[in-house]
C-alpha positions as CSV (number, residue, x, y, z in Angstrom):
1,M,-127.4,25.9,25.9
2,R,-124.6,28.4,25.2
3,Y,-122.4,26.7,27.8
4,F,-123.1,23.3,26.0
5,Y,-121.8,24.7,22.6
6,V,-118.7,26.2,24.2
7,T,-117.9,22.8,25.8
8,I,-118.2,21.0,22.5
9,L,-116.0,23.5,20.8
10,A,-113.4,23.2,23.4
11,V,-113.3,19.4,23.1
12,L,-113.1,19.6,19.3
13,A,-110.2,22.1,19.6
14,G,-108.4,19.8,22.0
15,L,-108.7,16.9,19.7
16,T,-107.5,18.9,16.8
17,L,-104.4,20.1,18.6
18,A,-103.7,16.6,19.8
19,S,-103.9,15.2,16.3
20,C,-101.7,18.0,15.0
21,S,-99.0,17.5,17.6
22,E,-98.7,13.8,16.8
23,G,-95.7,13.0,14.5
24,P,-95.3,10.1,12.1
25,E,-95.8,6.7,13.5
26,P,-92.5,5.0,14.6
27,A,-91.0,2.5,12.2
28,S,-91.8,-1.1,13.0
29,A,-89.0,-3.3,14.1
30,I,-87.8,-6.1,11.8
31,G,-85.7,-7.8,14.5
32,E,-83.8,-7.4,17.7
33,A,-80.1,-7.3,18.7
34,Y,-77.9,-6.5,21.6
35,A,-75.0,-4.1,22.0
36,G,-71.7,-6.1,22.0
37,P,-68.9,-3.6,23.0
38,I,-68.6,-1.9,26.4
39,T,-70.1,1.2,24.9
40,L,-71.7,1.4,21.4
41,T,-72.2,4.8,19.6
42,I,-75.4,5.3,17.7
43,R,-75.1,8.0,15.0
44,Q,-77.7,9.9,13.1
45,E,-76.4,8.7,9.7
46,I,-73.9,6.0,8.6
47,G,-70.9,8.3,8.2
48,M,-68.3,8.4,11.0
49,K,-68.6,12.3,11.1
50,S,-72.4,12.1,11.6
51,P,-73.6,13.5,15.0
52,V,-74.1,11.0,17.8
53,V,-77.7,10.6,18.9
54,A,-77.2,8.0,21.7
55,T,-74.7,5.7,23.5
56,V,-75.7,2.3,24.8
57,K,-73.8,-0.2,27.0
58,H,-73.0,-3.8,26.5
59,G,-76.1,-6.0,26.7
60,D,-78.6,-3.3,26.0
61,Q,-81.5,-4.6,23.8
62,L,-82.0,-2.7,20.5
63,E,-84.7,-2.9,17.9
64,V,-83.5,-3.3,14.3
65,L,-85.4,-1.0,11.9
66,A,-83.4,-1.2,8.6
67,V,-80.3,-2.7,7.1
68,R,-77.9,-1.0,4.6
69,R,-74.9,-3.0,3.7
70,R,-73.2,-3.9,7.0
71,F,-74.9,-1.1,8.9
72,M,-78.1,-1.2,10.8
73,R,-80.6,1.4,11.9
74,V,-81.6,0.6,15.4
75,R,-83.9,2.0,18.2
76,T,-82.5,2.3,21.7
77,P,-84.5,1.5,24.8
78,S,-85.0,5.3,25.3
79,G,-86.6,5.6,21.8
80,K,-83.6,7.2,20.0
81,E,-83.0,6.0,16.5
82,G,-79.7,5.9,14.5
83,W,-77.1,3.8,12.7
84,C,-74.3,1.5,13.9
85,D,-72.0,-1.2,12.6
86,S,-73.7,-4.6,12.6
87,E,-70.4,-6.3,13.5
88,K,-70.8,-4.6,16.9
89,L,-74.1,-6.2,17.6
90,L,-75.0,-9.6,19.0
91,T,-77.9,-11.8,18.2
92,T,-80.3,-13.2,20.8
93,E,-78.6,-16.5,20.5
94,Q,-75.1,-15.0,21.0
95,M,-76.2,-13.1,24.0
96,S,-77.8,-16.2,25.6
97,R,-74.6,-18.1,24.8
98,L,-72.4,-15.4,26.4
99,R,-74.5,-15.6,29.6
100,A,-74.3,-19.4,29.5
101,V,-70.5,-19.1,29.1
102,A,-70.3,-17.0,32.3
103,D,-72.5,-19.6,34.1
104,A,-70.4,-22.5,33.0
105,A,-67.1,-20.7,33.6
106,A,-68.1,-20.1,37.2
107,K,-67.9,-23.9,37.7
108,L,-64.8,-24.6,35.7
109,P,-61.6,-25.3,37.7
110,S,-58.9,-22.6,37.4
111,Q,-55.7,-23.6,35.7
112,A,-53.6,-20.5,36.7
113,E,-53.7,-17.0,37.8
114,A,-52.5,-14.5,35.2
115,T,-52.3,-10.7,34.5
116,V,-51.5,-8.3,31.7
117,F,-49.0,-5.5,31.5
118,D,-51.2,-3.4,29.2
119,A,-54.9,-3.0,29.0
120,R,-56.4,-5.8,26.9
121,N,-59.8,-6.4,25.4
122,V,-61.9,-9.5,26.3
123,H,-63.9,-10.8,23.4
124,T,-67.2,-12.6,23.2
125,E,-65.6,-15.2,20.9
126,P,-62.0,-16.3,20.2
127,H,-61.5,-13.9,17.3
128,R,-59.8,-10.5,17.0
129,Q,-62.7,-8.8,15.3
130,S,-65.4,-10.3,17.6
131,P,-67.1,-7.7,19.9
132,S,-65.1,-6.9,23.0
133,F,-67.3,-6.4,26.0
134,L,-64.7,-6.0,28.8
135,I,-61.3,-4.4,29.3
136,I,-58.7,-6.0,31.5
137,K,-56.8,-3.2,33.2
138,E,-53.0,-3.2,33.7
139,E,-51.8,-5.7,36.3
140,E,-55.4,-6.8,37.0
141,K,-55.5,-10.5,38.0
142,F,-57.8,-13.1,36.6
143,Q,-58.2,-16.9,36.3
144,V,-57.2,-18.9,33.2
145,L,-59.8,-21.7,32.5
146,A,-59.2,-23.2,29.1
147,H,-57.3,-23.0,25.8
148,K,-58.5,-23.1,22.2
149,L,-56.5,-23.1,19.0
150,I,-58.3,-21.0,16.2
151,E,-57.3,-20.6,12.6
152,R,-56.9,-17.0,11.5
153,G,-59.4,-15.8,9.0
154,P,-62.1,-13.2,8.3
155,Y,-64.8,-12.8,11.0
156,E,-68.4,-13.1,10.0
157,S,-70.8,-11.9,12.6
158,E,-73.8,-14.0,13.4
159,I,-76.2,-11.2,12.9
160,N,-75.0,-10.6,9.3
161,K,-75.4,-14.3,8.6
162,K,-78.9,-14.2,9.9
163,I,-79.8,-11.2,7.8
164,E,-78.3,-12.6,4.6
165,K,-80.1,-15.8,5.1
166,A,-83.5,-14.0,5.7
167,S,-83.0,-11.6,2.8
168,A,-81.6,-14.1,0.3
169,P,-83.7,-14.4,-2.8
170,P,-85.3,-17.8,-3.6
171,P,-83.2,-20.0,-5.8
172,R,-83.9,-19.6,-9.4
173,K,-85.2,-22.5,-11.3
174,K,-83.1,-23.6,-14.3
175,P,-85.0,-23.5,-17.6
176,A,-85.7,-26.9,-19.1
177,R,-83.2,-27.9,-21.6
178,V,-84.5,-28.2,-25.2
179,A,-83.2,-31.2,-27.0
180,K,-81.2,-30.2,-30.0
181,S,-82.2,-31.6,-33.4
182,K,-79.8,-33.8,-35.2
183,D,-81.0,-32.4,-38.5
184,R,-78.6,-29.6,-39.3
185,R,-81.1,-27.5,-41.4
186,R,-82.3,-23.9,-40.8
187,K,-85.8,-23.4,-39.5
188,D,-86.7,-21.1,-42.3
189,G,-85.4,-23.0,-45.2
190,D,-84.1,-26.3,-46.6
191,I,-80.4,-25.1,-46.9
192,E,-78.1,-27.7,-45.4
193,L,-75.4,-26.3,-43.1
194,P,-71.7,-27.0,-43.9
195,P,-70.1,-30.0,-42.1
196,M,-68.1,-29.4,-38.8
197,P,-64.4,-28.8,-39.3
198,P,-62.0,-31.6,-38.2
199,P,-60.6,-31.5,-34.7
200,P,-57.0,-30.1,-34.3
201,P,-54.2,-32.7,-34.3
202,V,-52.5,-33.8,-31.1
203,P,-49.4,-31.7,-30.4
204,A,-46.1,-33.5,-31.0
205,N,-44.9,-32.8,-27.4
206,W,-48.0,-34.1,-25.7
207,R,-46.0,-36.3,-23.4
208,Q,-44.0,-33.3,-22.0
209,L,-47.2,-31.3,-21.7
210,S,-48.9,-34.0,-19.6
211,M,-46.1,-34.4,-17.2
212,R,-46.3,-32.8,-13.7
213,I,-43.8,-30.1,-12.9
214,S,-41.2,-30.8,-10.2
215,P,-41.5,-29.1,-6.7
216,E,-38.5,-27.0,-7.5
217,E,-40.1,-25.6,-10.7
218,A,-43.3,-24.9,-8.8
219,A,-41.4,-23.0,-6.1
220,A,-39.5,-21.0,-8.7
221,A,-42.8,-20.1,-10.5
222,E,-44.3,-19.1,-7.2
223,R,-41.3,-16.8,-6.4
224,K,-41.7,-15.2,-9.8
225,E,-45.4,-14.5,-9.2
226,K,-44.7,-13.0,-5.8
227,E,-42.1,-10.7,-7.4
228,K,-44.6,-9.6,-10.0
229,S,-47.4,-8.9,-7.5
230,P,-46.4,-7.7,-4.0
231,L,-50.1,-7.8,-3.0
232,A,-50.0,-11.6,-3.5
233,M,-47.6,-11.9,-0.6
234,L,-50.3,-10.5,1.8
235,I,-52.9,-13.1,0.7
236,R,-52.6,-16.7,1.9
237,Q,-52.6,-18.9,-1.2
238,P,-54.5,-22.2,-1.2
239,H,-51.3,-24.3,-0.9
240,E,-49.9,-22.3,2.1
241,P,-50.5,-23.8,5.5
242,P,-53.1,-22.0,7.7
243,K,-52.0,-19.8,10.5
244,F,-53.4,-20.4,14.0
245,E,-53.7,-18.4,17.2
246,D,-53.9,-19.4,20.8
247,W,-56.8,-18.1,22.8
248,S,-57.5,-18.5,26.5
249,L,-60.9,-18.5,28.3
250,I,-60.6,-16.3,31.4
251,R,-62.7,-15.4,34.4
252,T,-62.5,-12.1,36.2
253,K,-63.0,-11.5,39.9
254,D,-66.5,-10.4,39.4
255,G,-67.4,-13.6,37.5
256,K,-67.3,-12.3,33.9
257,A,-65.9,-14.7,31.4
258,G,-64.5,-14.2,27.8
259,W,-61.6,-14.9,25.5
260,I,-58.2,-13.2,25.3
261,L,-55.1,-13.8,23.2
262,T,-52.9,-16.1,25.1
263,R,-49.7,-14.4,24.2
264,T,-50.9,-11.1,25.7
265,M,-51.0,-12.4,29.3
266,T,-48.4,-13.5,31.8
267,M,-48.6,-15.8,34.8
268,T,-48.3,-14.4,38.3
269,I,-46.1,-17.2,39.6
270,P,-43.2,-15.7,41.6
271,D,-40.1,-14.6,39.7
272,D,-37.7,-16.8,41.7
273,V,-39.6,-19.7,40.1
274,A,-40.5,-18.3,36.7
275,R,-36.9,-17.7,35.9
276,Y,-36.4,-21.5,35.4
277,A,-38.9,-21.5,32.4
278,E,-35.9,-21.8,30.0
279,G,-37.7,-19.7,27.4
280,H,-40.8,-21.8,27.4
281,R,-44.3,-20.4,28.1
282,I,-46.0,-21.3,31.3
283,T,-49.5,-22.5,30.6
284,S,-50.7,-23.4,34.1
285,W,-49.4,-23.4,37.7
286,F,-50.6,-24.5,41.1
287,P,-49.2,-24.1,44.7
288,L,-48.6,-27.6,46.2
289,G,-47.8,-26.6,49.8
290,E,-45.6,-24.4,51.8
291,V,-42.5,-24.4,54.0
292,H,-41.0,-21.9,56.4
293,D,-37.6,-20.5,55.8
294,E,-37.0,-18.6,59.0
295,D,-39.6,-15.8,59.0
296,V,-40.4,-16.2,55.2
297,V,-43.1,-18.6,53.9
298,K,-42.2,-20.3,50.7
299,K,-44.4,-22.5,48.6
300,H,-43.9,-25.6,46.5
301,Y,-45.2,-25.3,42.9
302,L,-46.5,-27.5,40.0
303,W,-46.4,-25.9,36.6
304,T,-46.9,-26.9,32.9
305,T,-45.0,-25.3,30.0
306,I,-44.9,-25.4,26.2
307,A,-42.0,-24.6,24.0
308,K,-44.0,-22.8,21.3
309,G,-47.6,-22.0,20.6
310,G,-49.9,-23.1,17.8
311,E,-50.5,-26.6,19.2
312,A,-53.7,-28.4,19.9
313,Y,-52.4,-29.6,23.3
314,E,-51.8,-27.3,26.2
315,Y,-48.3,-28.3,27.4
316,D,-45.3,-30.4,26.4
317,G,-43.7,-30.8,29.9
318,F,-44.5,-30.4,33.6
319,R,-42.3,-29.8,36.6
320,I,-42.5,-29.8,40.4
321,F,-40.5,-27.2,42.3
322,V,-39.8,-27.7,45.9
323,Y,-38.2,-25.1,48.2
324,N,-35.1,-26.4,50.1
325,A,-35.1,-24.4,53.4
326,R,-31.6,-25.6,54.2
327,R,-30.1,-24.3,51.0
328,H,-32.6,-21.4,50.7
329,R,-33.4,-22.1,47.1
330,Y,-35.8,-23.8,44.7
331,E,-35.0,-27.3,43.4
332,T,-36.6,-29.6,40.9
333,G,-38.5,-32.4,42.7
334,Y,-39.9,-34.1,39.6
335,R,-40.0,-33.4,35.9
336,E,-41.3,-34.9,32.6
337,K,-40.5,-33.7,29.1
338,N,-41.7,-34.4,25.6
339,V,-45.3,-35.1,26.6
340,K,-48.6,-33.9,25.2
341,G,-50.8,-32.7,28.0
342,Y,-54.3,-31.3,28.0
343,F,-56.5,-29.3,30.4
344,P,-57.9,-29.6,32.9
345,S,-55.2,-30.2,35.6
346,A,-56.3,-30.2,39.2
347,L,-55.1,-30.4,42.8
348,H,-56.9,-32.7,45.1
349,P,-56.2,-35.0,48.1
350,V,-55.3,-38.6,47.4
351,E,-55.5,-41.7,49.6
352,V,-52.3,-43.9,49.6
353,T,-52.3,-47.4,50.9
354,E,-49.0,-48.8,52.1
355,G,-49.3,-52.2,53.7
356,R,-52.2,-52.1,56.1
357,K,-52.1,-48.3,56.6
358,T,-54.1,-45.8,54.5
359,H,-53.4,-42.1,54.8
360,T,-54.4,-39.0,52.9
361,V,-51.8,-36.7,51.3
362,Q,-51.7,-33.8,48.8
363,G,-52.1,-35.0,45.2
364,F,-52.7,-33.7,41.7
365,S,-53.8,-35.1,38.4
366,L,-52.7,-34.4,34.8
367,I,-54.1,-35.6,31.4
368,V,-51.3,-36.9,29.3
369,E,-51.2,-38.6,25.9
370,E,-49.6,-42.1,26.1
371,E,-47.3,-43.6,23.4
372,D,-50.2,-45.4,21.8
373,G,-52.1,-42.1,21.4
374,S,-54.6,-42.8,24.1
375,L,-55.3,-40.1,26.8
376,M,-54.8,-41.0,30.4
377,R,-55.5,-39.1,33.5
378,R,-52.5,-39.6,35.8
379,A,-52.9,-39.2,39.5
380,Y,-49.9,-38.3,41.6
381,S,-49.2,-38.0,45.3
382,F,-46.9,-35.3,46.7
383,E,-45.5,-36.2,50.1
384,G,-43.0,-33.8,51.5
385,Y,-40.4,-33.7,48.7
386,R,-41.4,-37.0,47.0
387,V,-43.7,-37.3,44.0
388,R,-45.2,-40.7,43.1
389,L,-47.5,-41.9,40.3
390,L,-50.5,-43.6,41.8
391,S,-52.8,-44.5,38.9
392,K,-53.8,-44.0,35.3
393,T,-57.4,-43.9,34.1
394,P,-58.7,-43.4,30.5
395,W,-59.8,-39.9,29.5
396,T,-61.8,-38.5,26.6
397,K,-60.6,-35.2,25.2
398,L,-63.2,-32.4,25.3
399,D,-64.0,-30.6,22.1
400,D,-65.8,-27.9,23.9
401,P,-63.7,-26.3,26.8
402,L,-67.0,-25.3,28.4
403,D,-68.2,-28.9,28.7
404,L,-68.9,-29.4,32.4
405,K,-67.5,-32.9,32.1
406,A,-64.2,-31.1,32.9
407,L,-65.5,-31.1,36.5
408,A,-65.5,-34.9,36.7
409,I,-62.2,-34.9,38.6
410,T,-62.8,-37.1,41.6
411,R,-60.2,-38.1,44.1
412,P,-58.9,-41.6,43.6
413,A,-59.4,-43.7,46.7
414,N,-57.1,-46.3,48.2
415,Q,-54.5,-46.1,45.5
416,K,-51.3,-48.1,45.7
417,P,-48.3,-46.4,44.3
418,E,-47.0,-48.0,41.1
419,P,-43.5,-49.4,41.6
420,P,-40.7,-47.4,40.0
421,P,-39.4,-48.8,36.7
422,G,-36.5,-51.2,37.3
423,L,-33.3,-51.6,35.3
424,W,-34.7,-54.2,33.0
425,D,-37.8,-52.0,32.3
426,K,-35.5,-49.1,31.3
427,V,-33.4,-51.4,29.1
428,K,-36.5,-52.8,27.3
429,K,-37.8,-49.4,26.7
430,K,-34.6,-48.4,24.8
431,L,-34.6,-51.5,22.6
432,P,-35.1,-50.7,18.9
433,W,-38.2,-52.8,18.4
434,N,-39.9,-51.1,21.4
435,K,-39.3,-47.6,20.1
436,K,-42.0,-45.8,18.2
437,S,-41.5,-45.7,14.4
């Protein structure tokens, strides 16, 4: 019997100690998020000088516990809790979209190989303040896939939008309007109120006041306002045109895809060809073939260039460079200027029929806007040093550069080369009534 009581006391003591050792129950999660940057620091409090409690990597799932302004209290997979900036977090939808971007980018055709001279951040979205989940190292090579023109403006993270929408108070109902009585008497008496005063007269110079000011006067008034307030010069006014930035979708060697500022990268086309860019920016380039100059192998190239950025199209001219082994130099084999071209461009074999013979040669296709505004996919053949236009087929511009319709670049079969324009065709094109107004 004594042994029985001792056993019961031991069990009760163990239960008591276990209950005493348990701390407060962990806070329940109100949502989930994912770490956006390469590494995300979790701090004990909101302040930047607060001690670090944990560090998580890009893509780690976090539990959201509380929200305070633009900061969130999160719980890491290891159970550590702390605060971080909500702009560094991704929603479940954003993380799924980022993975879908990588899957779609793996199937997109490359438009060029490029590199950077300084380490650059790769962003999840085409915006400077969006989370950067990857760093391109100096002289690291990657593939350029697409281009997007984005208006500069404040960045609103998706997770903040989601929280604001969930925490927004219900709309307040407007109180019913009470009809006013036409009887101008007080409620507590029969004293009649005095009549309303007459309206003010129309000013004598009402014609001058109703006239619009001239553009010169408006510009002068704007200059005076800027001189009074230097801060106004830093803020874009409603009448000022918006500013745009060129962003490029890239794919690294390990298959990761993201957005990078176009102006921060440079193409890896050889310098003896790139020197002919004439101050224009090269937007894409492709090797067309090769030729031997003694013991050195030289390639022919196709490239597209643009004079300046900030345009919805990708290039305003394209050019074929052929290497002349006899003269040991590059020469222009074909060139077109003042065009509006769009991605994707592609290399592919083409079949050319001349008479009864059909043979397959190297070819390429470009998407160019015609004079009437329609988009045409032009297929060209490249035979030795000769470039010929084979066909034109309608093309629909893609709003989303990740649309896999961009892969619909099939090789045109049994195409007969279009005859070159004759003298009369050239004369008709230069006639005044045939020119675009």
